[in-house]
Each structure stands twice: as structure tokens, then as C-alpha cells.
DSSP file (Angstrom, degrees, kcal/mol; ACC not computed):
  #  RESIDUE AA STRUCTURE BP1 BP2  ACC     N-H-->O    O-->H-N    N-H-->O    O-->H-N    TCO  KAPPA ALPHA  PHI   PSI    X-CA   Y-CA   Z-CA
    1    1 A M              0   0    0      0, 0.0    89,-2.6     0, 0.0     2,-0.5   0.000 360.0 360.0 360.0 -49.7    0.0    0.0    0.0
    2    2 A K  E     -A   89   0A   0     87,-0.2     2,-0.4    85,-0.0    87,-0.2  -0.830 360.0-172.5 -97.0 130.7    2.8    2.5    0.9
    3    3 A K  E     -A   88   0A   0     85,-2.5    85,-2.9    -2,-0.5     2,-0.5  -0.931  16.8-153.8-123.6 147.0    5.7    2.7   -1.5
    4    4 A I  E     +A   87   0A   0     -2,-0.4     2,-0.4    83,-0.2    83,-0.2  -0.986  21.7 178.0-119.0 120.5    9.0    4.6   -1.3
    5    5 A I  E     -A   86   0A   0     81,-2.3    81,-3.7    -2,-0.5     2,-0.5  -0.965  18.9-153.8-125.1 137.0   10.5    5.5   -4.7
    6    6 A E  E     +A   85   0A   0     -2,-0.4     2,-0.3    79,-0.2    79,-0.2  -0.956  29.6 158.8-109.8 128.3   13.6    7.4   -5.4
    7    7 A T  E     -A   84   0A   0     77,-2.5    77,-3.0    -2,-0.5     2,-0.4  -0.907  37.5-117.0-142.9 166.7   13.6    9.3   -8.7
    8    8 A K  E     -A   83   0A   0     -2,-0.3     2,-0.4    75,-0.2    75,-0.2  -0.925  25.4-167.4-112.5 134.8   15.4   12.1  -10.5
    9    9 A V  E     -A   82   0A   0     73,-2.7    73,-3.1    -2,-0.4     2,-0.6  -0.974  11.5-149.0-124.1 132.5   13.5   15.2  -11.6
   10   10 A R  E     +A   81   0A   0     -2,-0.4     2,-0.3    71,-0.2    71,-0.2  -0.906  27.4 174.0-101.9 123.0   14.7   18.0  -14.0
   11   11 A I  E     -A   80   0A   0     69,-2.5    69,-2.6    -2,-0.6     2,-0.3  -0.859  17.6-153.7-128.9 161.3   13.2   21.3  -13.2
   12   12 A E  E     -A   79   0A   0     -2,-0.3     2,-0.3    67,-0.2    67,-0.2  -0.982   9.6-176.5-136.6 144.5   13.7   24.9  -14.5
   13   13 A G  E     -A   78   0A   0     65,-2.4    65,-2.5    -2,-0.3     2,-0.3  -0.997   4.9-167.6-143.3 147.8   13.2   28.3  -12.8
   14   14 A K  E     +A   77   0A   0     -2,-0.3     2,-0.3    63,-0.2    63,-0.2  -0.946  20.6 141.6-130.7 151.6   13.4   31.9  -14.0
   15   15 A G  E     -A   76   0A   0     61,-2.1    61,-2.9    -2,-0.3     6,-0.1  -0.990  58.7 -98.1-174.6 174.3   13.4   35.2  -12.0
   16   16 A D  S    S+     0   0    0     -2,-0.3     2,-0.3    59,-0.2    58,-0.2   0.618 107.3  32.5 -80.8 -14.7   14.7   38.7  -11.4
   17   17 A S  S  > S-     0   0    0     59,-0.1     4,-2.1     1,-0.1     5,-0.2  -0.902  86.1-111.1-135.7 166.2   17.1   37.5   -8.7
   18   18 A K  H  > S+     0   0    0     -2,-0.3     4,-2.1     1,-0.2     5,-0.2   0.908 118.4  50.5 -63.2 -41.5   19.2   34.3   -8.1
   19   19 A E  H  > S+     0   0    0      1,-0.2     4,-2.7     2,-0.2    -1,-0.2   0.900 109.5  49.9 -64.5 -41.8   17.0   33.4   -5.1
   20   20 A R  H  > S+     0   0    0      2,-0.2     4,-2.4     1,-0.2    -1,-0.2   0.893 109.7  51.4 -66.4 -38.6   13.7   33.9   -7.0
   21   21 A A  H  X S+     0   0    0     -4,-2.1     4,-2.1     2,-0.2    -1,-0.2   0.919 113.4  44.6 -63.1 -43.3   15.0   31.6   -9.9
   22   22 A L  H  X S+     0   0    0     -4,-2.1     4,-2.8     2,-0.2     5,-0.2   0.907 113.3  50.3 -67.5 -41.6   16.0   28.9   -7.4
   23   23 A N  H  X S+     0   0    0     -4,-2.7     4,-1.9     2,-0.2    -2,-0.2   0.892 110.8  49.7 -63.6 -39.2   12.7   29.2   -5.5
   24   24 A T  H  X S+     0   0    0     -4,-2.4     4,-0.8     2,-0.2    -1,-0.2   0.920 112.4  47.7 -64.2 -43.7   10.7   29.0   -8.7
   25   25 A A  H >< S+     0   0    0     -4,-2.1     3,-1.0     1,-0.2     4,-0.3   0.941 113.5  46.1 -63.4 -47.9   12.6   25.9   -9.8
   26   26 A L  H >< S+     0   0    0     -4,-2.8     3,-1.0     1,-0.3     4,-0.4   0.810 107.8  58.5 -68.0 -28.4   12.2   24.1   -6.4
   27   27 A G  H 3X S+     0   0    0     -4,-1.9     4,-0.5     1,-0.2     3,-0.4   0.715  97.9  61.8 -70.1 -20.3    8.5   25.1   -6.3
   28   28 A N  H <X S+     0   0    0     -3,-1.0     4,-2.2    -4,-0.8    -1,-0.2   0.519  80.2  85.5 -83.3  -5.5    8.1   23.2   -9.6
   29   29 A I  H <> S+     0   0    0     -3,-1.0     4,-2.5    -4,-0.3     5,-0.2   0.940  89.6  48.5 -60.4 -47.3    9.1   19.9   -8.1
   30   30 A Q  H  > S+     0   0    0     -4,-0.4     4,-2.6    -3,-0.4     5,-0.2   0.909 110.9  50.0 -62.5 -42.8    5.6   19.1   -6.8
   31   31 A K  H  X S+     0   0    0     -4,-0.5     4,-1.7     1,-0.2    -1,-0.2   0.919 112.9  46.9 -61.1 -43.9    4.0   19.9  -10.2
   32   32 A K  H  X S+     0   0    0     -4,-2.2     4,-1.6     2,-0.2    -2,-0.2   0.916 114.5  45.9 -65.0 -44.2    6.4   17.7  -12.1
   33   33 A V  H  X S+     0   0    0     -4,-2.5     4,-2.1     1,-0.2    -2,-0.2   0.898 110.6  53.0 -67.9 -40.8    6.0   14.8   -9.6
   34   34 A M  H  < S+     0   0    0     -4,-2.6    -1,-0.2    -5,-0.2    -2,-0.2   0.864 109.2  50.3 -63.2 -35.2    2.2   15.0   -9.6
   35   35 A K  H  < S+     0   0    0     -4,-1.7     3,-0.4    -5,-0.2    -1,-0.2   0.866 113.2  45.4 -69.9 -36.1    2.2   14.9  -13.4
   36   36 A D  H  < S+     0   0    0     -4,-1.6     2,-0.4     1,-0.2    -2,-0.2   0.795 118.1  40.7 -79.1 -29.2    4.4   11.8  -13.5
   37   37 A Y    ><  +     0   0    0     -4,-2.1     3,-0.7     1,-0.2    -1,-0.2  -0.584  66.5 149.7-120.7  67.4    2.6    9.8  -10.7
   38   38 A K  T 3   +     0   0    0     -3,-0.4    -1,-0.2    -2,-0.4    -2,-0.1   0.832  66.9  56.6 -71.7 -34.5   -1.1   10.4  -11.3
   39   39 A G  T 3  S+     0   0    0      2,-0.1    52,-0.6    51,-0.0    53,-0.4   0.542 101.8  66.3 -78.5  -6.0   -2.5    7.1  -10.0
   40   40 A N  E <  S-B   90   0A   0     -3,-0.7     2,-0.6    50,-0.2    50,-0.2  -0.814  78.6-124.3-117.6 154.3   -0.9    7.5   -6.6
   41   41 A M  E     -B   89   0A   0     48,-2.7    48,-2.6    -2,-0.3     2,-0.6  -0.872  28.2-138.3 -94.7 124.5   -1.4    9.8   -3.7
   42   42 A I  E     +B   88   0A   0     -2,-0.6    46,-0.2    46,-0.2     3,-0.1  -0.730  23.6 178.0 -88.4 120.4    1.8   11.5   -2.7
   43   43 A I  E     +     0   0A   0     44,-3.1     2,-0.3    -2,-0.6    -1,-0.2   0.879  68.1   2.7 -86.2 -44.0    2.3   11.7    1.0
   44   44 A R  E     -B   87   0A   0     43,-1.3    43,-2.4     2,-0.0     2,-0.5  -0.998  51.5-159.8-149.5 140.9    5.8   13.3    1.0
   45   45 A I  E     -B   86   0A   0     -2,-0.3    41,-0.2    41,-0.2   -15,-0.1  -0.984  18.7-176.6-119.9 117.1    8.3   14.6   -1.4
   46   46 A E  E     -B   85   0A   0     39,-2.4    39,-2.8    -2,-0.5     2,-0.2  -0.936  20.0-140.0-121.6 111.4   11.8   14.8    0.0
   47   47 A P  E     +B   84   0A   0      0, 0.0    37,-0.3     0, 0.0     3,-0.1  -0.511  22.5 176.2 -67.1 131.5   14.7   16.3   -2.0
   48   48 A V  E     +     0   0A   0     35,-4.0     2,-0.3     1,-0.4    36,-0.2   0.801  63.4   6.7-103.3 -42.6   17.8   14.2   -1.4
   49   49 A N  E     -B   83   0A   0     34,-1.3    34,-2.7     2,-0.0     2,-0.4  -0.997  58.5-155.3-146.4 144.0   20.4   15.8   -3.7
   50   50 A V  E     -B   82   0A   0     -2,-0.3     2,-0.4    32,-0.2    32,-0.2  -0.987   9.1-173.7-125.0 125.2   20.5   18.8   -6.0
   51   51 A D  E     -B   81   0A   0     30,-2.9    30,-2.9    -2,-0.4     2,-0.7  -0.971  21.9-134.4-116.9 131.7   22.8   19.1   -9.1
   52   52 A V  E     +B   80   0A   0     -2,-0.4    28,-0.2    28,-0.2     3,-0.1  -0.760  25.4 174.6 -86.3 117.2   23.0   22.4  -11.0
   53   53 A V  E    S-     0   0A   0     26,-2.4     2,-0.3    -2,-0.7    27,-0.2   0.874  70.2  -0.5 -86.0 -44.7   22.8   21.6  -14.8
   54   54 A E  E     -B   79   0A   0     25,-1.8    25,-3.2     2,-0.0     2,-0.4  -0.982  55.4-178.0-151.3 134.2   22.8   25.1  -16.0
   55   55 A A  E     +B   78   0A   0     -2,-0.3     2,-0.4    23,-0.2    23,-0.2  -0.976  17.5 178.4-133.9 119.9   22.8   28.6  -14.4
   56   56 A M  E     -B   77   0A   0     21,-3.2    21,-2.4    -2,-0.4     2,-0.5  -0.968  17.7-162.8-130.8 137.3   22.6   31.6  -16.6
   57   57 A E  E     -B   76   0A   0     -2,-0.4     2,-0.5    19,-0.2    19,-0.2  -0.980   8.0-164.4-116.6 127.3   22.5   35.4  -16.1
   58   58 A T  E     -B   75   0A   0     17,-3.0    17,-2.4    -2,-0.5     2,-0.3  -0.959   9.9-168.1-113.0 120.8   21.3   37.6  -18.9
   59   59 A S  E     +B   74   0A   0     -2,-0.5     2,-0.3    15,-0.2    15,-0.2  -0.828  11.8 164.3-110.4 147.2   22.1   41.3  -18.5
   60   60 A Y  E     -B   73   0A   0     13,-2.4    13,-3.3    -2,-0.3     2,-0.5  -0.976  36.1-112.4-152.8 161.3   20.7   44.3  -20.4
   61   61 A V  E     -B   72   0A   0     -2,-0.3     2,-0.4    11,-0.2    11,-0.2  -0.874  27.8-159.2-101.7 125.9   20.6   48.1  -20.1
   62   62 A E  E     -B   71   0A   0      9,-3.4     9,-2.3    -2,-0.5     2,-0.4  -0.875   9.8-171.2-105.9 135.0   17.1   49.5  -19.6
   63   63 A R  E >   -     0   0A   0     -2,-0.4     3,-0.8     7,-0.2     2,-0.5  -0.959  25.4-121.1-128.9 145.5   16.5   53.2  -20.5
   64   64 A F  E >> S-B   68   0A   0      4,-3.1     4,-2.0    -2,-0.4     3,-1.4  -0.743 100.9  -5.7 -83.0 125.5   13.5   55.5  -19.9
   65   65 A L  T 34 S-     0   0    0     -2,-0.5    -1,-0.3     1,-0.3     4,-0.1   0.811 121.1 -76.7  54.8  34.2   12.2   56.8  -23.3
   66   66 A F  T <4 S+     0   0    0     -3,-0.8    -1,-0.3     1,-0.2    -2,-0.1   0.410 131.3  46.5  63.9   0.7   15.2   55.1  -25.0
   67   67 A V  T <4 S+     0   0    0     -3,-1.4    -2,-0.2     1,-0.1    -1,-0.2   0.622  91.7  73.9-133.2 -46.0   17.6   57.9  -23.8
   68   68 A F  E  < S+ B   0  64A   0     -4,-2.0    -4,-3.1     1,-0.2    -2,-0.1  -0.397  93.6   4.4 -88.6 154.4   17.2   58.8  -20.1
   69   69 A A  E    S-     0   0A   0     -6,-0.2    -1,-0.2     1,-0.1     2,-0.2   0.888  70.7-158.2  48.2  64.6   18.2   57.1  -16.9
   70   70 A P  E     +     0   0A   0      0, 0.0     2,-0.3     0, 0.0    -7,-0.2  -0.488  16.2 175.0 -70.3 139.9   20.1   54.0  -18.1
   71   71 A R  E     - B   0  62A   0     -9,-2.3    -9,-3.4    -2,-0.2     2,-0.4  -0.997  31.2-116.9-145.3 147.8   20.2   51.1  -15.6
   72   72 A K  E     - B   0  61A   0     -2,-0.3     2,-0.3   -11,-0.2   -11,-0.2  -0.699  32.3-172.5 -87.2 129.1   21.6   47.6  -15.8
   73   73 A R  E     - B   0  60A   0    -13,-3.3   -13,-2.4    -2,-0.4     2,-0.4  -0.872   4.1-159.5-119.1 153.0   19.0   44.8  -15.3
   74   74 A S  E     - B   0  59A   0     -2,-0.3     2,-0.4   -15,-0.2   -15,-0.2  -0.983   7.3-163.6-134.6 145.5   19.5   41.1  -15.0
   75   75 A K  E     - B   0  58A   0    -17,-2.4   -17,-3.0    -2,-0.4     2,-0.4  -0.966  15.0-151.3-122.9 143.7   17.4   38.0  -15.5
   76   76 A Y  E     -AB  15  57A   0    -61,-2.9   -61,-2.1    -2,-0.4     2,-0.4  -0.912  12.0-175.9-120.9 144.7   18.4   34.6  -14.1
   77   77 A R  E     -AB  14  56A   0    -21,-2.4   -21,-3.2    -2,-0.4     2,-0.4  -0.999   5.3-176.5-138.5 134.5   17.6   31.1  -15.3
   78   78 A V  E     -AB  13  55A   0    -65,-2.5   -65,-2.4    -2,-0.4     2,-0.5  -0.994  12.4-162.4-135.7 139.7   18.5   27.8  -13.6
   79   79 A V  E     -AB  12  54A   0    -25,-3.2   -26,-2.4    -2,-0.4   -25,-1.8  -0.990  19.5-173.8-120.5 127.1   18.1   24.2  -14.6
   80   80 A L  E     -AB  11  52A   0    -69,-2.6   -69,-2.5    -2,-0.5     2,-0.6  -0.916  24.8-148.6-124.0 145.5   18.4   21.6  -11.8
   81   81 A D  E     -AB  10  51A   0    -30,-2.9   -30,-2.9    -2,-0.4     2,-0.5  -0.973  27.1-170.3-105.8 117.6   18.5   17.8  -11.5
   82   82 A V  E     -AB   9  50A   0    -73,-3.1   -73,-2.7    -2,-0.6     2,-0.6  -0.939  18.4-146.6-116.0 125.2   17.0   16.9   -8.1
   83   83 A D  E     -AB   8  49A   0    -34,-2.7   -35,-4.0    -2,-0.5   -34,-1.3  -0.810  29.1-173.6 -84.5 120.4   17.0   13.4   -6.6
   84   84 A V  E     -AB   7  47A   0    -77,-3.0   -77,-2.5    -2,-0.6     2,-0.6  -0.902  23.5-143.8-120.6 147.4   13.8   13.1   -4.7
   85   85 A E  E     -AB   6  46A   0    -39,-2.8   -39,-2.4    -2,-0.4     2,-0.4  -0.952  22.9-158.0-107.6 121.7   12.4   10.4   -2.4
   86   86 A L  E     -AB   5  45A   0    -81,-3.7   -81,-2.3    -2,-0.6     2,-0.7  -0.847  12.3-157.4-106.3 134.3    8.7    9.9   -2.8
   87   87 A F  E     -AB   4  44A   0    -43,-2.4   -44,-3.1    -2,-0.4   -43,-1.3  -0.943  26.7-173.8-107.7 109.4    6.4    8.4   -0.2
   88   88 A L  E     -AB   3  42A   0    -85,-2.9   -85,-2.5    -2,-0.7     2,-0.5  -0.751  22.7-154.3-110.1 150.4    3.4    7.2   -2.1
   89   89 A L  E     -AB   2  41A   0    -48,-2.6   -48,-2.7    -2,-0.3     2,-0.8  -0.985  20.0-137.9-121.2 117.3    0.0    5.7   -1.1
   90   90 A D  E >   - B   0  40A   0    -89,-2.6     3,-0.9    -2,-0.5     4,-0.4  -0.658  13.3-166.0 -80.1 110.3   -1.6    3.5   -3.7
   91   91 A V  G >  S+     0   0    0     -2,-0.8     3,-1.1   -52,-0.6    -1,-0.2   0.814  83.3  62.5 -66.9 -31.7   -5.3    4.4   -3.7
   92   92 A E  G 3  S+     0   0    0    -53,-0.4    -1,-0.2     1,-0.2    -2,-0.1   0.755  98.1  56.8 -67.7 -24.5   -6.3    1.4   -5.7
   93   93 A E  G <  S+     0   0    0     -3,-0.9     2,-0.4   -92,-0.1    -1,-0.2   0.584  82.7 100.5 -84.6  -9.8   -5.0   -1.0   -3.0
   94   94 A I    <   -     0   0    0     -3,-1.1     2,-0.7    -4,-0.4    -5,-0.0  -0.644  69.2-141.2 -78.9 128.0   -7.2    0.5   -0.2
   95   95 A R        -     0   0    0     -2,-0.4     2,-0.4     2,-0.0    -2,-0.1  -0.813  15.4-159.3 -94.5 114.4  -10.3   -1.6    0.3
   96   96 A F        -     0   0    0     -2,-0.7     2,-0.4     1,-0.0    -2,-0.0  -0.760  15.3-127.8 -93.4 137.8  -13.4    0.5    1.0
   97   97 A E        -     0   0    0     -2,-0.4     2,-0.5     1,-0.0    -1,-0.0  -0.708  22.4-137.3 -83.9 132.2  -16.4   -1.0    2.7
   98   98 A T        -     0   0    0     -2,-0.4     2,-0.5     2,-0.0    -1,-0.0  -0.796  20.1-174.7 -96.3 128.8  -19.6   -0.5    0.8
   99   99 A V        -     0   0    0     -2,-0.5     2,-0.4     2,-0.0    -2,-0.0  -0.989  15.6-143.3-124.4 124.3  -22.7    0.5    2.8
  100  100 A E        -     0   0    0     -2,-0.5     2,-0.3     0, 0.0    -2,-0.0  -0.715  19.8-174.1 -88.1 134.6  -26.1    0.7    1.0
  101  101 A Q        -     0   0    0     -2,-0.4     7,-0.1     1,-0.0     2,-0.0  -0.937  25.3-110.3-125.6 151.0  -28.5    3.5    2.1
  102  102 A G        -     0   0    0     -2,-0.3    10,-0.0     1,-0.1    -1,-0.0  -0.262  21.6-126.5 -71.8 165.9  -32.0    4.2    1.1
  103  103 A N  S    S+     0   0    0      4,-0.0     2,-0.2     5,-0.0    -1,-0.1   0.447  70.2 113.8 -94.8  -0.7  -32.9    7.2   -1.1
  104  104 A S     >  -     0   0    0      1,-0.1     4,-1.6     2,-0.0     5,-0.1  -0.469  63.2-140.5 -77.4 144.2  -35.5    8.7    1.2
  105  105 A L  H  > S+     0   0    0      2,-0.2     4,-2.1     1,-0.2     5,-0.2   0.868 103.1  54.9 -67.9 -37.7  -34.8   12.1    2.8
  106  106 A K  H  >>S+     0   0    0      1,-0.2     4,-2.9     2,-0.2     5,-0.5   0.907 107.9  49.6 -62.9 -42.1  -36.5   11.0    6.1
  107  107 A G  I  >>S+     0   0    0      1,-0.2     5,-1.5     2,-0.2     4,-1.0   0.862 110.6  49.9 -65.6 -35.6  -34.2    7.9    6.3
  108  108 A Q  I  <5S+     0   0    0     -4,-1.6     6,-0.4     3,-0.2    -1,-0.2   0.881 118.2  38.5 -70.7 -37.0  -31.1   10.0    5.6
  109  109 A I  I  <5S+     0   0    0     -4,-2.1     6,-0.4    -5,-0.1     5,-0.2   0.927 127.3  28.7 -79.4 -45.5  -32.0   12.5    8.4
  110  110 A M  I  <5S+     0   0    0     -4,-2.9     3,-0.2    -5,-0.2    -3,-0.2   0.905 129.8  17.0 -87.2 -44.8  -33.5   10.3   11.0
  111  111 A G  I  <<S+     0   0    0     -4,-1.0     2,-0.2    -5,-0.5    -3,-0.2   0.670 103.9  69.1-113.3 -15.5  -31.9    6.9   10.8
  112  112 A N  S   <S-     0   0    0     -5,-1.5    -1,-0.2    -4,-0.1    -2,-0.1  -0.194 107.3 -94.3-108.1  44.6  -28.7    6.7    8.8
  113  113 A N  S    S+     0   0    0     -3,-0.2     3,-0.1    -2,-0.2    -4,-0.1   0.821  76.9 142.5  56.5  37.0  -26.2    8.7   11.1
  114  114 A F  S    S+     0   0    0     -6,-0.4    -5,-0.1    -5,-0.2    -4,-0.1   0.867  72.7  39.8 -74.5 -35.8  -26.8   11.9    9.2
  115  115 A L              0   0    0     -6,-0.4    -1,-0.2     1,-0.2    -6,-0.1   0.475 360.0 360.0 -94.2  -1.8  -26.7   14.1   12.3
  116  116 A K              0   0    0     -3,-0.1    -1,-0.2     0, 0.0    -2,-0.1   0.480 360.0 360.0 -85.1 360.0  -23.8   12.3   14.0
């Protein structure tokens, strides 16, 4: 029922600062893992190791009205390979008990544990 899987995820993040690019990338781990393991409920995602594949800074000069107040701006992009340990719960293996109830409103309110 409970499975522990170790896998590698490649993620990418962009931002106006180095910290924002890394935070964006690490925030994408859950989205990537949820897309890859749709049939299971993920209990915990634990990053084990992080490898930087690519880290890039792009600089440019920004000017007001193309002439005034030049300032240097930077954008950051990072690509990471993250080894994650996943704790999964297989929903299909859980045995649910089936209880039949009548369709009457009185039966649902009075007798079938509706108010408990």
C-alpha cells in the first residue's frame, strides 16, 4: 500500500534574482512529480540531492524613453536535477467498505447517522 520511490526530476526556474530563480525551480518539483505519478497519492516529497545543470544570467541596459536614466537589469535562469524520495500511497489498494443506504430524505435525516 505504501511505497517509497527514489527518482530524478529535471526542473527549471526563472526570476529577477538568483534566489527567485531557485525558489521557482524548487517550487516546480511538486507539479512535475504530480504529473508523473497520477495514479498514486503522494504523502511526502523529500529532495535528497540537487545538481545544477545550467545557471545563466542575462544582463541588459534599460532606459527611460530610450535615452534617459540607463540602468543595468539582470534575469536569471537555472536548470536543476533533483534526486527526490517519494512516499506514495496507492489508492487502488485501499479496500473501501460498501454500505447501501435508502434514497428517502427521512431515512437520511433520522436513521442513517446523518446528524452524528
